[in-house]
N, C-alpha and C positions, 0 to 999 in steps of 0.2 A: 493848432488853431491860433490865430492872431489874438492879441489882447482886445477885449471888448470894453467900450466905455458907455456907461448908461447915465444920462442926466434925468433927474427926477425933481419935480417941484413938490416939496414936502412941508407940511405944517405940523409942528410938534409943540405941545404944551408941557411935556415932562420928558425926563431921560428914559430912553427905551433901548432895547437891543433887538434888532430885526434879523430874521433868518430867511434867506431866499433859497428856493429850490429851482435851479435852472437846468434845462435840458439841452444837451449838445449832441450833434452828430459825431460819430466816431468811425475809424477805419473799419473796413470789412474784416470779419473774424469768424472762424468756425472751429469748434473743438469739442471733445468730451470734457464736461465740467461737472463740478458738484452742484448741489442744489441752489447755491447763491449765484451761480453763473459766472464766477470770477476766476476760478482755478480748480484745483483738486485738493486743496488743503483740508476740506471737510468730507473727503471720500468715505471715511469710516464714520458711519452714522450712529453706531451704538457700541463703543469700545467696551469690551468685557473680557474677563479671564475665563469665561465659560465657553464650551463648544456651542456654536450657533450654526444653523444650517437650513437649507431648503426654503429660502425666502420667496415671497410672491409680492407682486406690486400691482396697484391699480391707480389710475389718475382721475381726479375729480374734474368738474367743469371749469375750475379755475386754473387747471394745469398743475395742481399740487399733488405730489405722490403720497400714497398710503401704502405702508409696507408691513407685512406680517412674516414671521418666521418662528422656528422652534429653537429653544435654547436649553441647555442642561442647567438645571437649577438645584444643584445639590445631589439629589438621589434619582431624579428623573428629568425628562424633557417636558417643557411647558411652552405654550403659545404666547408670543409677544406681538404687540401691534403699536406702531407709531405713525404719525403723519406730519407733514410740513405745513405750518400755518402762515408762511410768508416771511417769518423771521427766525423760526427755530423749530426743532423737532419736539413734538408733544404727544402725549397719549390721547385717548379718545375724548376725554373731557376738556382738552385744550389748555389745561392749567400747568402741566409739567410732564414728568416722565414717571411719577410715582406709581401709576397704574398701567404701565406698559405691559406688564404680565397680566394676561386675561384668564388663564386657566390655573387652577390649583387642584390637581388630581393625584390619585395614588399611582396611576400608571404613566405611560409616556404619551404625550400629545405631540403628534408629528404630522408632516406633510400638509401644512395649511395652505388655503387659497383665500384671496380677498377679492371682493368686487364692491363697487361704489354705486349706490342708487342715485336717482335723480335729485334727491335732497342732499347729496354729498355725504351720506352716512355709510359706514362700512358694514359689509356682510362677510362672515368668515365661516369656512368649513374646514374640517381637519379629521385626521384619523386618531382615535383614542384607543389605547391598548390596555386600559384598565379592565376591560371586559375580556371575554374569552376570544383571544386572537385579535380582536379589534372591532371597533364600531365607528360609524361615520357620524360626526357631530356637526352642529350648525348653531350659529348665533348671529345677532345683528345689534347694532348700537341704535338706541332710540332717542339719544340726546342726553340721557341720564344714566342708563344702565345697559349692560349686555343682556339681551332678552332672546327668547325663542321666536320662531316665526309668527306665533300668535300674539306676541307682545308680552307674554308672561316672563318674568325674570328667570334666567337659567339657560341651559343648553338643550337643544333638541337632539335626541338620538334618532337620526334619520334612517339608518339601516335597520336597527332593532333586530339584528340577526341572532343575538344571544349566544348561540353555540357554534356559529360559523364565523370565520375570520372575514372581516370587511376591511379593505385597504385601498390605498392610492386614490383618494377622492379628487375630483375636480368640479368646481362650481362656477357658473356664470349667472348673471342677471339678464333677463330679457328686457325688451323695450318697455315692459309694464312693471319693472322692478320685481318680477317673480323669480325666485332662485330655482335653478335647475342643477342637480348634482348627479354625477356618474361615478361609479367605483367598481372594482372587481371584488367578487365575493366567493369564497371557497378556497380550496387548497391551491397554492401557487406553484407547488412542485410535488414530486412523488413522496417527499419525506413528511409533508404536513398531514397526510391522511385525509380521508373524506372525498367528497365530490370535487371534480375539477372546478377551478374558479371560472365563473361566468361574469358577464357584464350586467350590472344593475343600474337602473335609472329611476330617479324620483324628482318631482317638482312640487312646489307648494301651490295648492289650488285655491288658497284663501282661507281654508278651514283645516286642511290636513295635507300631509305628504302623500302624494298619489303617483301612480304610474302615468304613462304618456296619455292614456285616454281620460285621465282626470277623475276617475270614479272610485279608485281603490288601489290596492297594491298587488292584485293578483297577476298582473303582467309586468312586474318590475324587471324581470329578466328579458333582455331585448334580443338575445340570440343564444341558442344552445349549440355548443361546439364539443366535439370529442377530445379537445385539447385544452390546455390552460389558456384562458382568455385574460389578458393582463394589460395594465397601464393605459386605461381609457382616458380620452380627452373629449370635450364637447364644446360646441358653440350653438347659438340659436340664430335663426333667420329673422326677417322682419315680421313674420307672423308669430314669432315666439315659439316656433317648432324646433326641437333639438336635432342636431347632427352630431353623430358620435363616431369616433375612430379609436381603434385599439390594435394590439398585436395578438396574433392567434396562430395556431398550427403546431407542427412538430418542433421539438426543442432545437434541432439542428437547422431547421429551415422555417423559421417563423415568418409570417406575412402580416401585412397591414390590411385590416378590414375597415369597412365604412358602411354605416347605415344612417338613414334619416327617418323621421316620423312624418308621414304624409297626411296625418289627420285621422287615419284609420288603422295603419299598420306600419311596421318598420320595413323599409325598402332600400334598395341600393340607389345609386345616383340617378339611374334612368327612370326611377319611380315605378317600375313594372314588376319587381320581385326582388329576389336576393341572389340571383344567379351570378351577379358581378360584384359580390361583396368584397372579393379580394382585389385590391387596387394596386398592390406592389408587384405581385407575380414574380418574385425575386428568386434567383437560384441559390441565395444564401440567406443569412440571418438578417431579419428586419425587426426593428423595435423602436420604442419611445416615439409614437406618433403625436402630432399636435395639429390642431385644426383651427382655422379662423374663417368666418363667413364675411364676405365683403358686402358693400352696400347694394349689390345686385343679387344677393343671396347665392353667390357662387362659392362653393367650398374650396379652400386652399389647404393642402396638407403637406407637412414635412415629416421626415422620420430619419432614423439612423440605419444605415444599410452597409453590408459587407460584400456586396456583389462584385465590386471592382477589385476585390482582393485586399482591400483595406477599408478602414472605417470612414464613410462619407455621409453627407447629408443629401437626401433626395427630396425633390419637390414635384407635386402635381396639383393641378386644378381641374375642375370639371367645366367643360365649355358648353354643356347642354346636350352633348352627344357622346363625348368620350373624355377620358382623363388625358390631359396634355401637359407638357412642360410650360415654362413661363412664356415662350414665344407663341404658344397657342397652336403650333402646327404639327405636333407629334410628341414623341417621348425621347427624342435623340439627345436632349440636354437635360434629362431628369436629374443627373448628378450635378449639384450646384457647387460642390466644394472640392472637385477633383483638382488636386494641387495643394489643398489644405489637408494633408494626411492626418489621420487620427481625429476626425471631427465627430462630435458626439452630442447627444441629447438636445436636439434642436427645438426651437419655438418659432412661431410665425405670427405676424400681425400684418394686416392689410390696411393701408391708409385710405383716405377718402377718395383718392384718385384711382384706387384699385392696384396700387403698387405694393407688392409684398416685401416685407422686411423680415429677415430671418436671423435669429440669434442662436449661437451654438458654442460648445466648448471645443478648444483646439489646442493640440500640442501634447507634449509628454505629460505623464501623470503628475510628476512633481511640479511642473510649471504650466499646467493647463491654463490657457488664456480664454477670455470671453471675446468672441468675434461677432460682428454684425455685418450682414450683407443686405443690400436691397437691389431690386431688379431695375435696370435701366433700359426701358423699351427702345430708346433711340439707338443705343449701341448693341442691343440684344445681349447684354451681359450683366453679371452680378458684380457689384463693386461696393465700396464703403459708402457711408452716408453722403460724403462730398463728391462721389463719383469716381474716386480713386482708391487705390489700395492703402493709402496713408491712414485712413480713418477706420480700417477694418478692425484692428485690435483695440479693444476698449480698455482692458485692464493694464496692458503694457507694463508688467512687472515680472519678477522672477520667483513667484511663489505659486501655490496652488489656488486657483480660482474655480471654485466648484460650481455646482448646478445653479444656473441663473434663472431669472425671470425678467420679462420686460413688457412694457406697454407703450403705446403711442399716445402722446398728449394731444390736446385739441388742435395743435399746430401740425400734427402728423409726424413729429419727430420722437425718437425713442427715449425712454427712461429705462435704465437697467439697474438691477439689484442682484447681488451675488455674495456668497460667503468666501472670504479670502484668508489665507494663512498657510503656514507650513503644513505639509500633508497630514500628519497624524497629531499635530498640535491644535489647540483651540483656534477656531476661525471667527472673525468678526464680519459684520454685515457692511458691504460696500455699496455705494450708490453713485451713479453718474448719469447725466443726460446729454443729449446732443444739442449744442448751441449752433444753430445754422448760420451760414454766411449771410450777411446783411448789415444793417445799421442798428445795433442795439441801442437802447436808451441809457445814457449815462447821466445821473442826477447828482451833481456835486452840491454840497451844502456850503453856503457862504454866510458867515456871521459878521455883521457890521454893528459896531458899538459907537454911539455918538451922544453928544450933549444937545439938549433941545435948543434950537435957535429959531425964533419965530420968523416966518416968511423968508427962509433961507433957501439958497440953491445949493444942493449937495451933488457932488460928482463922485460916482462909484466906479472904480476901475477894477475889472476882473481879469486876472491873468490865469490862463489855462496852460500849465506846463506839462510837456510830455518828455519823458526820459526814454531815449532810444539807445539800447545797448547793441553795438555792432560787434559781432564775433567773427574773426577771421581765422581760418584754419591754415596755418602755414604748411607749405610743402617742404619736407626735409629730405634731402638727398644725402645718403651716406655712401662714401666710397671707402671700402676697406681693402687694403692691399696686403696680400699674404707674402711674407718674406721668410724663407727657410735658410738658416745659417748652419750648415752642417759642420760637425766637428771633423778634423782631419782624419781621425781614426776612432773607431768605436771604443768606448770606455770599457775597462775590464769588468765593471759592474753594470749589468744590463739596465738597471733602473736609471742610471745617469743619462741614458740615451732617450728616456721617456720623460717628458716634462708636462706640467700643467698648461692651462690655456694661455698664460702670459709668456710661455716659451723660455723661462729662465731656470726653473728648478721644479720641485714638487711641493713647495710650501703651500700652494693653493690647489692641491690635487682634489680636495674635497669641495664639491660644488654646493651641496645643500643637504640638510637632513631629508631623507626620503627613501623610497624603495621602488622596485619594479620600474627602473628607468629605461627609457628608449632614446636613441639619438639619431639625428639626421644632420647632414652638412649642407650649407648653402653653396652656391657656386664659387664663393671666395674661400671656401674651406672652413668657415666659422661654424662651430658646433651649436646645435639647438637641441635641448634636452627636455623631455617631458617625464614626469615621475608622479608617483602617488605618495601621499602622506596623510595619515589620520582620516582616510576616507575621502580625500579630495585630490584633484588633479592639478599639478603645478607645471609651469613652463618657464624656462630660462634660456637665454642665448648669450654667447660671448660677443660683445659689441666692439671688440678690439682692445678694450682696457679693463672690462669687468663683466661679470655675469649680471644680466638685467632681465626684467620682464619684457613683454612685447613692445612697450613704448620706448625702450632703450634708455630710460632715465633712472631706474631703480628697481626695487623688487616689490613695491607696494601692491602691484596688480599681478603678481605671479600666479595667483589662483585662477584657474580656468573654469573649473566645474561649478563654482559659486554655490548654488543651492541644490545640486544633485546629490541625493543621499547615496552613501556607500559607493563612491566612484572608485574604480580600480582598473588595472590592466590597460594603460594607455598605449596608443600608437601614434607615431608622428612621421610626417614628411614635410619637405620644404619646397616651395615652388621656385620658379626661375627669378622671381622678384625678391627672393630671400624671406618670404613670409611663411610662417608655420601653419600647417593644417594638422589638427589633432582629432583623434577618435578615441573613445573609451567606453567601457561598460559601466553602468551605474543603475541604481534603483534602490528599492527598499532594503534588500538584503541579498547576500551572495546566493545565487541559485535562481533568482527571478530578476532579470535585468532588462534594461533598455540599451540601445546603442546610441551614443551621442556623438555629434560631429560639430566642430567649430573651426573656423579659420580666422586669421587676423588680417584685416583689410588695410592695415597701416595706421588705423586709429583705434579700432575696437575689435572685439571678437564677435563674429557674425556666423550665421548658419550658411548652408550651401548656396542660397540665392543671394547672399550678400547684403540683405536689407535689415536683418534683425536676428532674433533667436527663436522665432516662433516655429521654425522647422529644425530645431536642434536635434530631434530624434531622427535617426535613419529608420525608415519604415520596415522594421524587421518583424513582419506580421506572420510568423509561422507558428512555432509551438509555444512562444512566450518566454523562452529561456535562452536568449542569445548570449553567447560568450566568446572569448578568444578573438576579439575583433582585430583585423589587420587592415592597413590603409595604404593606398597608393594614389598617384595622380596620373591622369592621361596627358596627352600632348597639349590640350587646351587648358591645363591646370585645373581640371575638374576632378573631384574625388571619386574613388571607388573603394568599396569596403567588402571584405570577406569575413565570415564568422561561422560558428556552428550553432545549431539549434535543432530542436525537435521539428519534424515536418508538420505541415498544416494538418488540421484535423485533431491535433492535440492527442496523439496516440501515446506519447511519452515512452517510446520504446528505445530507439537509438537516435543519435543526433547526426544530422547531415551538414554538409558545407553549403553555405549560401553566398551569393554575390549580388551586389547592386552597385550601380554606377550613376552618378549625377550627370544628366545630359544637358544641363544648362537651365532646365526648367522643372525637372522632376527626377526622382530616383527610379531607374529602370533596371531590368536584368541585362545580360550581355548582348541580347539582340536589339535592345533599345526600344522595345515596343510595349513592355508592361512587366508583370511579375511572373508570368507563366513559366519562365525558365530560370528563376532565381536559384533553384536548387542545382548545385554543381555535382554532388554525389547522389547515389541512387538508393539511399535509405535501406542499405543491406546490413552494414555494421556500424558501430559507434565511431564517429569521426571527432577529432579534436585538434587543437593547435594549428589552424591554417595560417599560412604565410603568403601574402599577396605581393606580386611585383608586376610592373608594366614594362614590356619591351618597347622602347622608343615611344612610350605613351600611347600605344595602339593595341597591343596584344596582352591581355592579362594572363598571367601564370599563377597557379595556386598549388602549393605543396601542403600536405597535411598528414597526420597520423591516423591510420584506420585500424581499429582494434578487431582484426579478423580472428577467427577461431584458431587457437593454438599459439598465436603470437601477433604482435603488432606489425603493421605494414607501413611503408612510406609510399604515398601516392602523389604524383605530380600530374597536373592537367593544365591545358591552355585552351583559350577560346579560339576555335578554328572556323571563323566566319559564321557558321550556323550551329555549331555544337561544341561541347567541351570534349576534348580528346587528350590522349597521351601526348608526350613530346613529339611523337612521330607525325602528329596531325591527322592520323587515320583512326586508330583504335579508340573506342570509347570505354573500354573495360577499365576497372579500377584495380590495376595490377601493381603488386609490390615491386618497386624498382630494385630492391635488395635481392641479389642472387647468391651471396656468400652465406652458406649455411651456418657458419660460426657466429653470425651476428644475430642477436635476439633482443627483443623488447626495445625497439627504437622509440625515442621520444624527442620532443622539442625540435622539430625540423625547421630549418631556416633556408631561404631561397635567395639566389641572385641570378641575374641574367647578364651574360657577357655581350660585347658589342656585335657579335654575330648572331645573337638570338638563342644561344645555347644555354640552358639552365644548369646551375650547379646547386647542390644542396649539402648542408651539414646537419648532423643530428648526433645525439649521444645514444649509445646502445651498449648492451652487455657483450663483451668478447673475453672469453677465457676467465670468467668470473669477475672481471673488472668492468666498470662503466667507462667507455672510451668515446672519443670524438671520431666520427666517421665522415668521409667526404666522397661524394660521387658527382660525376658530371656527364651530361648527355653529349655524345660525340657525333651525333647525327644519325646513328643507327641503334645505339644501345647505351646503357648507363655503365660507366667504367670508373675506376679509381684514378689516382693522379698519374699513373704511368701509362694510362690509355689502353691497357691490354686486357683488363678483366677487373675483378673486384678482390683479388687476393691481398691487395695493399690498402684496403678500405680504411684501416685504422691509422689516423694521423696524429694521435696524441701519444699513445704508447707509454703511458705513465702508470706507476703502480697504484696510484690513488684513485679518487672518485672524480671523474671528469664529466662536466655537463654544461648546459647553458651556452652553447656555441652559436656564433653568427658568422656570416660570410659576406664578402664584397669582392668585386673584381677590379683590378687596376687597369690601366690603359693598354697593357699588353695581354689582357684576358687571363691573367694569373690570379688565383684566389688568395685572399687574405682571410685568415681564420683566427678568431679569438674565442677563448672559453675560460672557465675557472675550474681549478682543481683544489684539492684539500690544502695544498701549500701555497697557492697563489693564482694570479691572473697570467694566462699564457697567450702568446701571439705567435703565429707562424705565417710565412708567405711562400709561395711556390716560385722558384727561380728558373724553372724550365727543366731542372734535373732532380731537385730535391726540395724538401721543406726546410726553411731556415728561420732564424729570427728576423726581426725587422731590418737589421743591418746586413743581412746576407750571410751571417755566421751561424753555424749550427748550434752553438752553445749559448745563445742569448734569447731563448724563447720565454723565460720567466721574466715578466716585466713589473710585477707589483705583488706585495703580500696579500694574503686572503685569510679570512677567519676559517675558511673551510666549512662553514656552517650555513650562512645565509647569503652568500654571494649570488646575485641574480644573473640573468642572461647578460653576457658581455657583448655589447654592441660594437661591431667593427665597421669602419667606414674609411674611405680613401680620400685624402685631401688632394688638392692640385699638386702635381709633381709626384704622384703615386706615394705620397706620405701617409702612413697608416695612423689612424686615431681610434681610440677605444673609450667606451664609457660603461660603467657597471654600478651596482650597488652592493654594499656589504655592511656587516655589523662589527667590523674589526675594531672599531673605536668604542664599542659598547652600545652603539645605537645604529639604526639603519641610516646610511649616508650614501649619497650619489658621488661618484668619482669620474674624473676625466683625465686622460693623458694622450699626448701624441708624440711621434718619434721625430727627433731632430738630428740624429747622427747620420753620417754618410752611409751609402749602400755599396757593399762590395759586389761588383759584377762577377757572376760566376763564370768559370771556364769549364766546359764539359769535354771530356775525352771519351769518345765512344769505345765501348768494350765489345769485342767479338769473341764469342765462346763457341768452340767446336766440340761436339760430343761424339765420341766413337763408342759404339756398342759391340761387344764381343759375345757371340752366342756359342755356348757349349752344350752338347747333348750328353746326358749321363743316364745310363740304364741301370736300375737297381732291381734285384730279385730277392724277395723275402722268402725265407724258409722257416716254416713253423713246425716244430716237433712236439707232439703231445707226450709228455713223459710221466704225468701224474694224474690220478683221478681225484677230483675234488668232491668232498662230501659236504653238503650244506648243513649248517647248524641253525636251529631255531632259537631265538631269544625272546623271552616273555617278560614284560615290565608291568608291575602293578603300581598304579598311581592312586594315592589317597588324597581326597579333597578336604581341605581344612579352611573354614571361613573364620578369619580372625575377628576379634572384637573391633568395632568402629573406633576410629581415632579422629579427633577434631583437628582438621587442618583449616587454616584461614589464609588463602592467598589474597593479596591486595595489589592492584595494579594502578599506577598513576602515569599520566601523560604530562610531560613538561616541555613547553615550547611557547613561542610568542608570535610566530609569523606563519599564518595559514596560507602559504603559497607553494606552488610546485617547486620541488627542489629543496625546500626548507627542512630543517632537522626537527624531529620529535624525539626526545629522550624518554624512554619507558623505564620505570622502576618497579620491579616485582619484589614484593616482600612476602615470604612464606612464614607464617606464625604457627606455633604449636600451642593451641588453646586447650589441650587435653591434660590429663594427669599421667600420661604415659610418655615414654621416650619414643620418638619417631626415628626409625632407622632408614637410611637410604632414600630420602625424599626425591621426587622427580617433578618436573614442570614441563608443560608443553603449551605452545602458543601458536595459533593460526592467525597470522597478521591479515588485516583486511587488504583488499586489492588496491586501496588508495596509498599504501605505504609499502616500503620494502626495507629489509634489514640492511644496516650499513656497517656497524662495528660494535665490538664489546667496549664497555666503559669500565665496569667492575664486575667481579664474579667470573665464573667460567664461560668459555665459549660454548655455544650449543653443540651437543654431540652429533646431531643428525639434522640435515636439511632434506626433507622429503621431496619427492618428485614434483609436487605442486609448486615448489619454490617459495611458498609462504608458511610452511609448517616447520616449526623449530622445537627441538626437544633437548632438555637438559637433564642428565642424570647426575646425582650427587653421591657417588659411592663413598663408603667409609665415613659418611656424615651422620651424626646423631643429633637430633634436636631435642634438647631437654624441655620439660614443661615450662611454658612461658617464654621460651627463647625464639629467635627468628633468624632467617638468612635472607640476604638481599642480592639481587642481580640487577645490574643496570646496563642497558645497551641503547644505541642510537639507531634511528630509522630516518628515511627520507620520504618526503611526500611525492608520490608519482602522479596523482590526480586528485581532484577535489569534487566531491559529490555536489549535486545541486543545493543541498542544505548546508554545505560547508563544514559538516561535522564528521569527525573520524572517531568511530567507536571500536572498542576492542575489549576482550576478556582473556583471562589465562586460566588454565586448568592445572590442578595439582594432585599428586598421588604419592604413595610411598611404596618402596620395594622391600619385601622381605622374602623369606624362603617360600612363600606361597604365591609370589607374583611372577607372571610371565605375560608377554604380549598377546599370546594366543588364548590364554585362559585367565582373563582379567577378573580378579576376585574383588578388588576394592572399588567401591563407587567413587569416581573422581569428584572433586569439589571445584566449583567455578567461582572466580572473583566477581565482584560487582563490575558494572560497565565503566570503563574509563573513557573520558571525553576529551577531545582536543578540537578547537582551542578552549581553554578554560574560560568560563564566564559567558560563553555564547550558547544560548539555548538550542537544543536540537528540537526541531519542529517537524514532525513527519507523521504520516506520509503527506507529501505535497507533489501533485494534487491529492486532495482528500476526497475519497468516495466513502460515505458512511456505510454503504451496502457491502463494500469489499474490504475495508480496513479491518485489521485484526482487532476484535472486540468492538468494532463499529466506532472507534474513537480516533481522533487526532491527538497526538501525544506531545506535550511540552515538557521536555526533560532537561536535566542539567541546570535547573533553576536555582537561584539563590533562595534559601529558606526565607519565608515571610515575604513572598512576592505576590503581585496581583497581575493576572492576565486579562486584558481588555480586548474585545474583538469588535470591529466595525465593518460595515459593508462599504462598497465603493462610493456611496453618496455621503459617507460620514455618519450614518445612523449607527448608534450604539446597539450592539447585539447582546452581549453578555459580559459579566465580570466573574472571574473565578479566582479564589484565593488559594495560595499554595503554602501551607505550613512547612512542607518539606521541599523536595527537589523535583517533584513530578506533578503535572496536572493533566487530566484527560478531558477532552471536549467531544461530545457526541453529535455535534452539528445542529444543535437547537438553540433558539433564542431564550430570553428570560421567561417567556411564556410557555416554554416547552415545545414550541413548534419547530419543525425542521426548517432550516434556512434554504433559500433558493440557490441553485448553482450560480457561480460567478466568482468575482474577485473579492477577497476579504483582507483586512489588515489586522494585525495584532500588535499590541503594545504591552511589553512585560515591564512592570514597574517594581523596582526594589523599594519596598516600603520603608526601609531604614535610610538608605542613601538618596532615594528619589531618582536614581538613575533609571533610564529607559532603554529598552531594546525594542526596535521596531522591525516589522517584517510584513510580508505579503504571502498569501497562499490562495490556491484555487479550491473551490468546492465543485466537484463534478458529479454527474450522474450518468450511468451507463445502463 
């Protein structure tokens, strides 16, 4: 704005200071802002260290927000209320915040609602759990005090159910300021006992709380259902009559019901009866309905629905004859969030023009965002408040933004309130409102100080200064030229041919601390590495001079996972622009995971649509336990993911392989139409460790391990236009590609595709008692080894040690490059057309780097331009987990092959033999009788103790077990014996100290030690130590084991076992990680009816919360075990669903967090 000059004729008789308030027009602006309208610096309206949740909001006639919520206040939850007075947040008396807390009860006060009457005063209803199960309470502010509906100070008990649980209230005020309240009353699930919950309604008639007819409470129940009726919501029409919606029906297929009061009875939308009470008619689960009545008394309802195969928000309104979607022509567009996967718990408000606005939660659990959509009739579409997608996301942060509430102000624009914080940490209450596009009022204050001058002319000059910051984003083009300088002849030491990324030596072979690393090369041959460290995912790439994060300038932004809890098992690929794409597993704890995906767009990390991180989760909506994610790109640079999970329906039997592909707008299965074909395997046997590759960016191939009866199998399938088939493109059977009977227990399969489209795989398996690296390739008709004639040469490692963690890539000639780790180092081989050699073409240079032999992870193999091999891996050889990288710089010796022709001549001779038998002696049988005396010896006190020692709970990692057998008796124990059945998750590797086991029984996991000529004196002990390797990880991440002990004397034999064996306590691995099982937890089928929290640190506390953050129960553990029977603090069984636990070490204050399911069958 240009300077303004104002001339005034002023007459003064004394010195004064004048303050002017001037109004100026300003540029058009629209945004989500805090209550003062200038930014978001005041988004947190009530900072606290306590847990706050479930806020509700109402707007008064001045457009000021009134907010209510519950907050933990020491020992329980209480109700808080504040309002905006134009300059600050204050409590009901308007003088400060000292009375923000309005309840002081012995129980929990939760789920509050607020409404504002025509005098601008708040009315509040909530659930109070100090009674039996819960009561519905109400109060209002009369200007001085919180009072009951009749004006008497105190709180009304509206439900007055006494012995029945009343829960989930919702309240509105009608046009006459009369409060109406609805709630569900009774058992919410089979564990609570008593009658099924039904829907109750009451309204204040001026003298008492009454049902809809206004005369009493005899008809408070509005509908009798044979199922659990839950989560009601209501609004009133212009006549003050209530309209109510709720969810009802069978647990696996709940529906949305709707009824209204017609003045005489409860009827459905057509007003003729209740035959059309079900408005959703959904094939899947529907829940959390919300209703709003517009100015024409038309009901609008939204709810959460799973009918599309994932969690969406559905919308319907009644047009006078039928329920229709927003365009009013049918129900074809009932799903309003298709494309916003994982949308939940919606709310709806309709503005004065009849336009619906819908608020809902969206995104992964850890980073759930608050989204707002409104319907645009002109475009017949749902968009943000400004008509674009830019304004859809309100919260726009990277923390958990839980259940929100919103209301429209007098101007028709939304005000939103929600709790925000890290998932299991305390949440604060956040508030924003939409500032629409237009010309807001700017009122600057100008202070002018002057000395009185009689009859003077004063000139005032006002300068309005605007500061405009122009931000330009430069385009940076990097050209990285790869140069290989081969040595004339390979060095005698293989390591000298392998150098770090700078190409000079191995002084920088270590890339970073970390574990579980994966590598991909860009088209210039530069390595990109992703790895995990301390529960986070990190990314680095070589920019030609140093390892940097994605922006190429340093490592300050190397963390990719940001706030995703327990992130692990990353996968990486690089597109043709040299930009990384990363997928990984993450979530509250190992065993219940999400799949996350991000790519770098040159400036920042974004999700698949390239606009932000709101779609960071890949919609893996099957059994809820996705793991082992693999990642590839198609020809359009779009990502595809494969993983394993339990199938839909949450049967929790065996895991299948699943596949989804981003089609440019959404994640779909291989046929590109939806989710119906996302399962690749057939739910027959447990599947694990899938590896995904794309042939020319068009045909996905997946290899995985299938745990078939008797032994594991390696399965390879590809997408053949309409279905998943074997490599032949015809058969759909899940057939083991291994035909060599000497190969058993294959694991960790990796896949590569040559330029002709033929897949090759490597895996480790047991051959002749050793774990070896195996290689097979599809030759067009069958799977064969490297010589192409069969599978007799499947073993390519042939080492005496323990080989595993192999990977494979093909060079330009279609020859495989294979790398793996062994106990003595990192190995690399390549096929030269006649044999496997080292990288330089010589047979003796396969060992390229040392290894700890303990924690080396999968060795990633890749081929740089010029067929130069590169490898990356992680190891703890330096005393900690580190990521390593090397590539080969020596020359390659071109092989010369001389074919060998072998002629075999077979000579056949015929020999006839005649046997003559002459009987020369008669044999007389002799009978022998043996008398056996049974002697039962006196009991002897044996005390076996077993400990697990290890730090890295990953497949292939080592666990050292130490067994100590103590003699706690007063007798000498002769010839003690031990036996140990190892769990399936581990297998025996080697002896550390003490004797080798005498016997390995046919099961392969049963080990027996006899200690002949050994005598244990009283108070003495003997110790055996041996190492094992992790073969698989259970969903809870815990490996448990026990050992049995006995002693052998003259009375002992295996057939006539006289001594009762003794069992050690359970050993746990990893240490310090609680075992929480069963998960899912079904109180009706769990042993003892309890969920078990074991391996706790003594003096710990276990806190359990539901998905909305409501505190369920606290349990103290003086020892190492706590049992939970599925009830809350009131002794009521909790509802099925998702719950969280926090285990707190009361001494160190350290926390362990996790998630589990409560199910009912």
